[in-house]
BAFI-3210 file (N, C-alpha, C; in Angstrom, 3 decimals, decimal comma, padded with zeros to 6 digits):
// residues 216
n [1|2|3|4|5|6|7|8|9|10|11|12|13|14|15|16|17|18|19|20|21|22|23|24|25|26|27|28|29|30|31|32|33|34|35|36|37|38|39|40|41|42|43|44|45|46|47|48|49|50|51|52|53|54|55|56|57|58|59|60|61|62|63|64|65|66|67|68|69|70|71|72|73|74|75|76|77|78|79|80|81|82|83|84|85|86|87|88|89|90|91|92|93|94|95|96|97|98|99|100|101|102|103|104|105|106|107|108|109|110|111|112|113|114|115|116|117|118|119|120|121|122|123|124|125|126|127|128|129|130|131|132|133|134|135|136|137|138|139|140|141|142|143|144|145|146|147|148|149|150|151|152|153|154|155|156|157|158|159|160|161|162|163|164|165|166|167|168|169|170|171|172|173|174|175|176|177|178|179|180|181|182|183|184|185|186|187|188|189|190|191|192|193|194|195|196|197|198|199|200|201|202|203|204|205|206|207|208|209|210|211|212|213|214|215|216]
n.u [-073,465|-071,482|-069,089|-067,556|-066,407|-064,816|-063,272|-061,402|-060,471|-062,631|-063,827|-061,878|-061,866|-064,548|-064,363|-062,631|-063,955|-066,029|-064,650|-063,666|-065,970|-067,036|-065,273|-065,651|-068,163|-068,028|-066,460|-068,424|-070,291|-068,844|-068,851|-071,591|-071,805|-069,759|-067,704|-066,197|-063,383|-062,084|-065,095|-067,590|-067,912|-065,665|-063,561|-062,182|-061,215|-058,703|-058,452|-059,742|-058,581|-057,002|-056,681|-056,024|-053,801|-052,359|-050,885|-048,107|-046,829|-046,952|-047,866|-047,377|-048,739|-049,541|-052,137|-055,458|-055,858|-057,019|-058,567|-061,397|-062,877|-060,501|-059,392|-059,453|-059,496|-057,192|-053,953|-052,142|-053,059|-055,232|-058,267|-058,571|-059,465|-058,758|-056,560|-053,131|-051,682|-049,223|-047,531|-047,779|-046,883|-044,211|-043,551|-043,828|-041,666|-039,501|-039,765|-039,122|-036,440|-035,324|-036,010|-036,394|-038,893|-041,741|-044,497|-047,867|-050,525|-052,538|-054,104|-053,702|-054,526|-053,735|-051,219|-051,961|-053,415|-051,476|-050,904|-050,225|-050,885|-052,446|-052,174|-052,869|-051,752|-053,969|-057,277|-059,287|-060,184|-060,871|-062,320|-059,975|-058,345|-055,673|-054,463|-056,507|-058,047|-056,171|-055,842|-058,084|-058,333|-057,583|-055,076|-055,008|-056,592|-055,279|-052,840|-053,557|-054,198|-051,645|-050,321|-051,764|-051,105|-048,365|-048,112|-049,467|-048,523|-045,576|-043,588|-044,103|-043,406|-042,804|-043,522|-042,573|-043,506|-042,573|-042,707|-044,760|-045,611|-043,231|-043,201|-044,540|-042,698|-042,283|-044,123|-043,516|-041,888|-039,853|-037,321|-035,699|-037,482|-038,311|-038,761|-037,887|-038,657|-038,453|-041,413|-043,064|-044,083|-044,276|-042,876|-041,013|-039,761|-037,278|-035,549|-034,547|-036,300|-036,178|-033,940|-034,033|-034,389|-036,721|-038,506|-036,810|-035,614|-037,927|-038,587|-036,163|-036,242|-038,493|-037,798|-035,630|-037,175|-038,387|-040,691|-042,812|-041,837|-042,934|-044,693|-043,977]
n.v [047,274|044,446|043,900|043,851|046,484|048,009|050,118|053,114|052,717|052,253|054,137|054,270|051,673|051,324|053,203|051,921|049,624|050,681|051,596|049,124|047,654|046,029|043,853|042,891|042,153|039,997|038,241|037,920|036,355|033,988|033,117|032,491|030,245|028,407|026,904|029,192|030,680|033,281|033,543|035,711|038,122|038,545|039,168|041,595|041,551|042,067|044,773|045,453|045,779|047,782|051,518|053,704|055,524|054,011|051,964|049,920|047,736|045,833|042,662|040,410|037,474|034,666|033,441|032,981|030,388|027,217|025,296|023,845|025,951|027,300|029,890|033,160|035,808|037,090|036,975|034,013|033,395|031,412|030,529|029,900|027,254|025,660|023,470|024,182|025,317|024,284|026,351|028,330|026,958|026,826|029,539|030,096|028,367|029,863|032,161|031,219|030,331|032,889|034,743|033,358|032,822|030,982|030,202|029,036|029,658|029,933|032,071|035,112|037,649|039,086|040,185|041,573|043,601|045,326|046,863|045,634|044,756|041,994|040,917|039,239|038,311|037,800|037,873|035,914|032,299|029,322|026,384|023,907|024,521|025,984|029,219|029,578|031,840|033,662|034,799|036,284|038,978|040,221|041,336|044,082|045,452|044,939|046,212|048,812|049,107|048,933|051,181|053,173|053,033|053,275|055,980|057,360|056,588|056,511|055,307|052,802|049,377|046,819|043,414|040,913|037,754|035,084|034,426|035,600|037,718|039,189|040,451|042,752|044,749|046,637|048,666|049,999|052,654|053,242|051,264|050,458|049,744|047,237|043,973|040,915|037,420|033,972|031,915|030,678|028,103|024,495|023,483|025,278|026,577|025,723|026,686|029,430|030,768|029,744|030,927|033,483|035,502|037,041|038,413|039,899|041,449|043,159|044,477|045,902|047,561|049,034|050,261|051,917|053,586|055,100|053,951|052,068|048,915|045,574|043,486|040,327]
n.w [-032,309|-032,873|-031,839|-028,696|-027,025|-024,380|-023,711|-024,202|-026,796|-028,376|-030,182|-032,182|-033,150|-034,072|-036,122|-037,682|-038,288|-039,885|-042,067|-043,130|-043,783|-045,745|-045,863|-043,191|-043,333|-044,958|-043,246|-041,313|-042,543|-042,871|-040,236|-040,075|-041,741|-041,081|-038,541|-036,651|-035,072|-032,795|-030,662|-032,235|-030,969|-029,710|-031,418|-031,509|-028,968|-027,671|-027,319|-024,980|-022,451|-021,626|-021,729|-024,438|-023,964|-022,197|-023,585|-024,123|-025,339|-028,344|-029,198|-031,677|-032,988|-035,024|-036,142|-034,666|-032,148|-033,353|-032,273|-030,561|-028,105|-027,526|-028,580|-027,320|-028,062|-027,403|-028,477|-028,298|-025,714|-023,618|-021,941|-018,413|-017,841|-019,969|-021,701|-021,843|-024,796|-027,024|-028,093|-026,166|-023,962|-024,616|-024,586|-021,824|-021,021|-022,038|-020,561|-017,950|-018,483|-019,059|-017,114|-014,814|-013,966|-012,854|-014,534|-014,904|-015,398|-018,134|-018,992|-020,252|-019,528|-017,290|-018,047|-020,343|-019,125|-018,318|-020,390|-022,779|-026,063|-027,393|-030,327|-033,512|-036,757|-038,413|-037,383|-037,095|-037,530|-039,118|-037,705|-036,824|-039,110|-039,576|-040,437|-042,235|-042,719|-043,561|-045,998|-046,599|-046,162|-043,835|-043,558|-044,557|-042,834|-040,331|-040,955|-040,856|-038,241|-037,182|-038,445|-037,242|-034,484|-034,803|-035,473|-033,587|-031,130|-030,828|-029,165|-028,623|-028,163|-030,414|-030,848|-032,761|-033,728|-035,479|-039,089|-040,525|-038,825|-038,783|-041,250|-040,778|-040,138|-042,047|-041,477|-039,244|-037,804|-036,007|-035,892|-033,747|-031,747|-032,136|-031,483|-032,485|-033,068|-033,956|-034,373|-031,503|-031,670|-031,421|-033,652|-034,432|-032,304|-031,327|-033,120|-032,561|-030,919|-028,229|-025,888|-026,697|-024,966|-024,661|-022,871|-021,172|-023,164|-023,914|-021,466|-021,111|-023,354|-022,707|-020,415|-021,437|-022,887|-020,879|-019,710|-017,670|-016,528|-017,560|-015,388|-015,234]
ca.u [-072,122|-071,353|-067,849|-067,740|-065,164|-065,267|-062,279|-061,463|-060,189|-064,001|-064,036|-060,873|-062,434|-065,709|-064,054|-061,872|-065,022|-066,684|-063,734|-063,511|-067,246|-067,258|-064,540|-066,098|-069,404|-067,522|-066,212|-069,620|-070,899|-068,082|-069,437|-072,875|-071,724|-068,766|-067,362|-065,077|-062,853|-062,882|-066,472|-067,524|-067,874|-064,282|-062,497|-061,228|-061,145|-057,535|-058,388|-060,631|-057,794|-056,461|-057,029|-054,914|-052,579|-051,670|-050,361|-046,701|-046,235|-047,885|-047,381|-048,030|-048,504|-049,891|-053,682|-056,000|-055,833|-058,113|-059,224|-062,691|-062,647|-059,166|-059,213|-060,292|-059,254|-055,785|-052,967|-051,418|-053,852|-056,411|-058,856|-057,877|-060,009|-058,307|-055,267|-052,115|-051,211|-047,688|-046,869|-047,850|-045,962|-042,828|-043,482|-043,557|-040,338|-038,548|-039,898|-038,345|-035,110|-034,970|-036,216|-036,517|-040,296|-042,552|-045,962|-048,644|-051,823|-052,649|-054,792|-052,703|-055,174|-053,003|-050,195|-052,817|-053,920|-050,368|-050,562|-049,875|-051,989|-051,940|-052,800|-052,440|-051,663|-055,315|-058,043|-060,182|-059,686|-061,843|-062,074|-059,064|-057,754|-054,727|-054,212|-057,505|-058,446|-055,025|-055,927|-059,383|-058,342|-057,214|-053,845|-055,069|-056,994|-054,200|-051,900|-054,196|-053,997|-050,164|-050,045|-052,298|-050,234|-047,043|-048,097|-050,015|-047,821|-044,297|-042,628|-044,653|-042,608|-043,546|-042,935|-043,040|-043,163|-042,862|-042,414|-045,988|-045,569|-042,018|-043,522|-045,081|-041,617|-042,448|-045,111|-043,043|-040,888|-038,735|-036,937|-035,202|-038,581|-038,875|-038,216|-038,364|-038,116|-039,217|-042,692|-042,840|-044,706|-043,397|-042,242|-039,988|-039,139|-035,914|-034,816|-034,216|-037,214|-035,600|-032,684|-034,173|-034,581|-037,819|-039,086|-035,766|-035,656|-039,057|-038,438|-035,061|-036,736|-039,475|-036,922|-034,972|-038,302|-038,866|-041,950|-042,721|-041,707|-043,939|-044,509|-044,209]
ca.v [046,849|043,225|043,712|044,433|047,208|048,747|051,076|054,375|052,184|051,958|055,060|053,835|050,372|051,768|053,821|050,713|048,602|051,288|051,458|047,783|047,120|045,019|042,717|042,315|041,396|038,650|037,515|037,630|035,379|032,893|032,776|031,893|029,041|027,628|027,092|030,122|031,102|033,170|034,080|036,857|039,305|038,638|039,326|042,750|041,604|042,462|046,163|045,737|045,609|049,152|052,527|053,981|056,026|052,986|051,101|049,796|046,680|045,004|041,250|039,728|036,140|034,295|033,691|032,477|028,951|026,727|024,211|024,257|026,601|027,831|031,237|033,976|037,214|037,552|036,094|033,116|033,224|030,666|030,672|029,023|025,874|025,148|022,936|025,029|024,947|024,059|027,580|028,982|026,330|027,281|030,990|029,931|027,812|030,941|032,978|030,504|030,462|034,177|035,532|032,435|033,033|029,850|030,618|028,044|030,176|030,248|033,281|036,318|038,929|040,071|040,800|042,564|044,779|046,091|047,632|044,713|044,370|040,699|040,758|038,239|038,928|037,722|037,612|034,805|031,205|028,216|025,335|023,023|024,919|027,098|030,152|029,487|033,272|034,581|035,386|036,827|040,396|040,734|041,994|045,510|046,041|044,895|047,169|050,034|049,239|049,266|052,596|054,149|052,982|053,877|057,388|058,159|056,089|056,049|054,532|051,332|048,139|045,796|042,053|040,115|036,370|034,282|035,065|036,487|038,862|039,891|041,180|044,056|045,660|047,857|049,690|050,438|053,625|053,031|049,902|050,156|049,315|045,988|042,659|039,877|036,112|032,870|031,648|029,799|026,892|023,316|023,281|026,330|027,133|025,410|027,497|030,734|031,316|029,616|031,696|034,901|036,531|037,891|039,174|040,889|042,582|043,969|045,306|046,749|048,661|049,968|051,113|052,881|054,589|055,626|053,393|051,008|047,567|044,557|042,524|039,031]
ca.w [-032,619|-032,447|-031,048|-027,342|-026,701|-023,176|-023,413|-025,198|-028,214|-029,072|-031,386|-033,226|-033,677|-034,795|-037,500|-038,441|-038,817|-041,024|-043,288|-043,715|-043,532|-046,745|-045,448|-042,028|-043,689|-045,457|-042,021|-040,597|-043,423|-042,545|-038,971|-040,370|-042,490|-040,562|-037,076|-036,680|-033,705|-031,520|-030,888|-033,078|-030,167|-029,047|-032,479|-031,073|-027,475|-027,029|-027,019|-023,893|-021,235|-021,132|-022,672|-025,430|-023,368|-021,336|-024,384|-024,095|-026,141|-029,284|-029,379|-032,900|-033,411|-036,445|-036,201|-033,508|-032,028|-034,176|-031,559|-029,945|-026,905|-027,175|-028,816|-026,505|-028,494|-027,032|-029,079|-027,479|-024,527|-023,495|-020,608|-017,391|-017,848|-021,194|-021,655|-022,319|-026,119|-027,126|-028,226|-024,851|-022,999|-025,065|-024,107|-020,392|-020,825|-022,242|-019,370|-017,055|-018,913|-019,146|-015,762|-013,685|-013,444|-013,312|-014,858|-015,390|-015,835|-019,569|-019,352|-020,306|-019,284|-016,390|-018,852|-021,198|-018,387|-018,114|-021,652|-023,962|-027,065|-027,948|-031,803|-034,489|-038,150|-038,719|-036,226|-037,102|-038,159|-039,116|-036,824|-037,285|-040,295|-039,319|-041,436|-043,195|-042,963|-043,740|-047,301|-046,803|-046,196|-042,589|-043,683|-044,689|-041,481|-039,372|-041,239|-040,445|-036,738|-036,897|-038,807|-036,323|-033,312|-035,191|-035,723|-032,438|-029,957|-031,400|-028,305|-028,417|-028,453|-031,265|-030,652|-033,936|-033,579|-036,688|-040,344|-040,892|-037,980|-039,126|-042,433|-040,332|-039,863|-042,985|-041,140|-037,999|-038,098|-035,067|-035,894|-032,472|-030,889|-032,648|-030,872|-033,472|-032,904|-034,658|-033,662|-030,397|-031,993|-031,385|-034,914|-034,776|-031,124|-031,197|-034,141|-032,153|-029,823|-026,953|-025,822|-027,313|-023,807|-025,112|-021,821|-020,887|-024,189|-023,890|-020,339|-021,356|-024,230|-021,969|-019,430|-022,300|-023,346|-019,678|-019,466|-016,603|-016,992|-017,337|-014,296|-015,836]
c.u [-071,902|-070,087|-067,886|-066,429|-065,548|-064,193|-062,258|-060,826|-061,550|-064,133|-063,150|-061,421|-063,637|-065,297|-063,382|-062,969|-065,808|-065,926|-063,598|-064,762|-067,402|-066,504|-065,147|-067,471|-069,052|-067,197|-067,430|-070,325|-070,280|-068,626|-070,844|-072,836|-070,812|-068,510|-065,927|-064,676|-062,248|-064,337|-066,469|-067,271|-066,470|-063,160|-061,644|-061,025|-059,868|-057,462|-059,302|-059,866|-057,143|-056,842|-055,706|-053,637|-051,736|-050,851|-048,823|-046,235|-047,350|-047,185|-048,044|-047,731|-049,017|-051,397|-054,213|-055,843|-057,169|-058,868|-060,404|-062,365|-061,375|-059,045|-060,089|-060,152|-057,991|-054,769|-052,170|-052,141|-055,046|-057,046|-058,296|-058,388|-059,603|-056,826|-054,303|-051,597|-049,795|-046,991|-046,745|-046,952|-044,532|-042,620|-043,125|-042,103|-039,295|-038,620|-039,098|-036,894|-034,597|-034,956|-036,462|-037,924|-041,083|-043,945|-046,636|-049,994|-051,843|-053,419|-053,935|-053,284|-054,476|-051,869|-050,922|-053,092|-052,705|-049,985|-050,090|-050,908|-051,575|-052,810|-052,223|-052,375|-053,070|-056,059|-059,159|-059,595|-060,809|-061,327|-061,047|-058,337|-056,889|-054,447|-055,333|-058,194|-057,300|-055,100|-057,328|-059,350|-057,986|-055,953|-053,960|-055,564|-056,000|-053,133|-052,396|-054,052|-052,577|-049,914|-050,550|-051,466|-048,938|-047,038|-048,505|-049,112|-046,454|-043,311|-043,126|-043,527|-043,413|-042,759|-043,524|-042,479|-043,593|-042,791|-043,614|-045,819|-044,320|-042,183|-044,162|-043,991|-041,804|-043,222|-044,635|-041,823|-039,671|-038,252|-036,249|-036,182|-039,018|-038,030|-038,747|-037,865|-038,866|-040,417|-042,396|-043,432|-043,749|-042,477|-041,059|-039,235|-037,725|-034,974|-034,578|-035,181|-036,614|-034,256|-032,737|-034,170|-035,569|-038,174|-038,012|-035,660|-036,797|-038,907|-037,223|-035,403|-037,675|-038,769|-036,235|-035,957|-038,907|-040,393|-041,757|-042,775|-042,889|-043,684|-044,965|-044,570]
c.v [045,507|042,880|044,495|045,165|048,160|049,728|052,226|053,928|052,114|052,834|054,618|052,566|050,427|052,320|052,756|049,871|049,297|051,255|050,185|047,038|045,916|043,714|042,117|041,746|040,010|037,639|037,006|036,436|034,019|032,344|032,058|030,531|027,963|027,797|027,859|030,451|032,466|033,474|035,437|038,136|039,510|038,943|040,525|042,839|042,168|043,974|046,522|045,876|046,874|050,222|052,970|054,484|055,060|051,919|051,031|048,943|046,091|043,824|040,722|038,332|035,916|034,505|032,903|030,952|028,400|025,534|024,717|024,838|027,334|029,453|032,118|035,587|037,742|036,623|035,312|032,673|032,170|030,855|029,646|027,514|025,091|024,666|023,951|024,622|024,901|025,455|028,353|028,270|026,772|028,715|030,970|029,354|028,978|031,882|032,433|030,667|031,997|034,910|034,636|032,615|031,776|030,446|029,290|028,507|030,605|031,532|034,476|037,580|039,761|040,689|041,872|043,829|045,778|046,980|046,884|044,355|043,140|040,509|039,611|038,941|038,644|037,345|036,609|033,501|030,111|027,015|024,194|023,172|026,170|027,833|030,166|030,862|034,198|035,318|036,088|038,336|041,023|041,614|043,548|046,095|045,921|045,931|048,579|050,269|049,597|050,668|053,575|054,213|053,667|055,329|058,018|057,668|055,510|055,314|053,219|050,309|047,126|044,343|041,186|038,765|035,559|035,058|036,020|037,792|039,864|040,866|042,555|045,065|046,941|048,963|050,337|051,339|053,402|051,588|049,377|049,600|048,067|044,847|041,532|038,531|035,245|032,695|030,574|028,398|025,688|023,018|024,183|026,879|026,975|026,102|028,984|031,363|031,043|030,232|033,173|035,948|037,480|038,836|040,292|041,923|043,594|044,936|046,312|047,977|049,579|050,862|052,201|054,039|055,232|055,318|052,296|049,674|046,667|043,696|041,117|038,124]
c.w [-032,030|-031,656|-029,785|-027,006|-025,484|-022,764|-024,374|-026,608|-029,064|-030,256|-032,519|-033,899|-034,460|-036,145|-038,459|-039,121|-039,924|-042,252|-043,979|-043,596|-044,536|-046,315|-044,193|-042,312|-044,232|-044,333|-041,367|-041,366|-043,090|-041,251|-039,154|-040,999|-041,929|-039,050|-037,123|-035,361|-033,868|-031,772|-031,429|-032,207|-029,584|-030,163|-031,987|-029,570|-026,847|-026,866|-025,774|-022,448|-020,835|-022,140|-023,408|-024,802|-022,440|-022,226|-024,303|-025,197|-027,055|-029,497|-030,596|-033,039|-034,857|-036,683|-035,005|-033,376|-032,723|-033,569|-030,770|-028,465|-026,480|-027,401|-027,983|-026,926|-028,072|-027,741|-028,003|-026,187|-024,641|-022,183|-019,710|-017,334|-019,141|-021,233|-022,414|-023,740|-026,132|-027,260|-026,957|-023,902|-023,356|-024,505|-022,677|-020,140|-021,070|-021,047|-018,158|-017,253|-018,782|-017,710|-014,608|-012,993|-013,906|-013,398|-015,404|-015,880|-017,310|-019,972|-019,129|-019,977|-018,354|-017,002|-019,814|-020,400|-018,089|-019,441|-022,845|-024,726|-027,668|-029,239|-032,423|-035,849|-038,872|-037,527|-035,995|-037,827|-038,124|-038,309|-037,628|-038,606|-040,127|-040,641|-042,575|-043,617|-043,226|-045,073|-047,579|-046,756|-044,810|-042,669|-043,681|-043,520|-040,477|-039,698|-040,872|-039,006|-036,522|-037,274|-037,747|-035,101|-033,657|-035,209|-034,319|-031,155|-030,298|-030,444|-028,025|-028,882|-029,269|-031,255|-031,770|-033,866|-034,621|-037,917|-040,740|-040,076|-038,361|-040,341|-042,014|-040,051|-040,776|-042,464|-039,698|-038,228|-037,362|-034,964|-034,592|-031,406|-031,234|-031,876|-031,809|-033,127|-033,881|-033,882|-032,629|-030,466|-031,784|-032,631|-035,104|-033,509|-030,835|-032,180|-033,779|-031,247|-028,504|-026,981|-026,319|-026,211|-024,186|-024,049|-021,305|-021,844|-024,166|-022,743|-020,508|-022,337|-023,559|-021,088|-020,232|-022,677|-022,193|-019,439|-018,363|-017,160|-016,833|-016,199|-014,776|-014,807]
res [m|k|y|l|i|n|t|d|w|k|e|f|i|n|e|l|c|i|k|h|n|d|f|l|e|l|i|e|n|e|y|k|q|k|t|i|f|p|e|e|k|l|i|f|n|c|f|n|y|f|n|k|n|e|l|k|v|v|v|f|g|q|d|p|y|h|g|f|g|q|a|n|g|l|a|f|s|v|n|e|n|i|k|t|p|s|s|l|r|n|i|f|k|e|l|k|n|d|l|n|i|n|r|t|c|p|d|l|s|d|w|a|k|q|g|i|l|f|l|n|t|c|l|t|v|e|e|n|k|p|l|s|h|s|k|l|g|w|e|t|l|i|n|d|i|i|s|y|i|n|f|c|f|p|d|t|i|f|v|l|m|g|n|n|a|k|k|k|k|t|y|i|s|n|k|g|n|i|v|a|t|v|h|p|s|g|l|s|a|n|r|g|f|f|g|s|r|l|f|s|q|i|n|d|l|l|e|k|n|k|m|q|k|i|n|w]
***
């Protein structure tokens, strides 16, 4: 198995890959012919930080960062030695505005370990070509992930950031568990992301669902 899964999500991911084998072979060919991010083994990396019964929040962005060395398999996150992208800087600005927390570390794995699944609406991208893989077939696979979580873990909070992510509302039964904002990119953050109190909203819903809050 080329995807490294070290948690009990492994069986689900294996079944998902079997179901979508033809599509994932297409993606594999993309890696052979072009520069694709993240590394192929990290495509499903967001499932490596907690077991299924620890899931609290699914964060949906758009697609992975398309610059060299940026995408690490967690939506919005980059490794510590990488310059913080503008979307993530804006996320940290809203964190400061909302909860008065100053964060500079761009590696979001500490948040992921608390039960946050950092997904994108598609999980691969060609270098310097944003949304280049958005029409290849990721939508069906991602919808299967949402449907599985929606059925098995109905108290999960879904955070939909941007128009592509908001389209996933259709697959979420409990609309009261949805937090929707514009995308935090430099192009759109001023149109409703700033002032959204995203982090407070998430923790308020977790508290309502009798789940432990995230330590931001």
